[in-house]
C-alpha positions, 0 to 999 in steps of 0.5 A: 518479480523484479528488483530495483536497489537505488542509492539511499530512501529518497532515491526510491521515493522519487522511483516509485513517484515515476513507477505510480505516474507511468501506470497512471497514465497507462491506467486511464488510457486503457480503462478511463481511470487509474485506482492506486492504493497505498500504505503509511510509512514515512517512504510512502509519505516522501512518495506522493510528496514527489507524486504531486509533482508529476502532471497526472489526470489527477480527476480519474485517479482514486486512492485508497488505503491499504491500511488504517491504524484505529485512532481519531481523525487527525490524529499522528497515528493515523495514515490518512493524516499522513496522505492528504498532507502529502497528498492533498496539500500539494496535487489537484487531486479532488477531495473525494477521490481519496477514500479513507478506511472508516476506523473511527465507527462504533462496531468496526467488523460492520465498517469494513465490509461496508469499506470493501463495498466501496471498492466494489462501487470504485474498481468493480466487483470483484474490485481489481486495483491498478497498483499496490503499495506495500511496505515491509516490516522487520517482523515480515509483516505487510499492510496490516497482516502481521504475524500470527494473526487470524487476519493472515487465513481470510479468505472470503472479504476484501477488508479485514479488522487485526487483533491489536499490534503495536498498541492499535487495532488495525482495518487492512486490505487481506490477501485476496483482493492483494493478489488480484491487484494488476500491480505490486509496489514494494518499497523497503527502506532502511538496514533493518529490513535485510533479513525480511527483503531477502526472504521477501525477495525467494518467496517466503511463504512463512513471512507474511509478506511472501503470501502476496504475489509476486507476478506483477511486482517490483520491489524499489529496496535503498543499499541500507536493505539491499547490502548483497543484493544484485538487482534485476 
């Protein structure tokens, strides 16, 4: 696992956009397309806005969701809402190349399996994502893999539903597909993340984030989160 420490959250977002753009170019050259999974949060919104300014083969790029809250379409709680305004409003990405998690479905368990099939259609069987962007919560969660949730133990499905966390259920990618991905890009900003950042970097499997494979992973952190760290 590599780690870069940058001055602030804005610098992290810009650097993340550069990493994703480079990965996209490599994937398109090697396999003809680039499939990235994106998490929610304010740093990713800035990252996506910076990415929108990059000259990329947008018609060969597909974006899938790492996780999503169960909320109505267009709701501010939905990661999709911010994904669309950060990326689609500023980049020529075909609208149908953003693959939304179907969290408005009546049968959410069936919807999770339907999304798993969507991933197979665009990324193979089993699906292999080119890049997965992940964040890190102050409780050590990543995606919607939160401490104590049964979803942490799922090994036979790439997409699953969580229990209620911070007032909402969520649909999330699970460890199997995260750990098959070609590259993991962690964005960690804010002083409240310092303890968990140390545990992530040390490979502490007691926190959910620590169970994501470390091979081909890079952490981009701001100085507030990386107090006392030296980047590799």
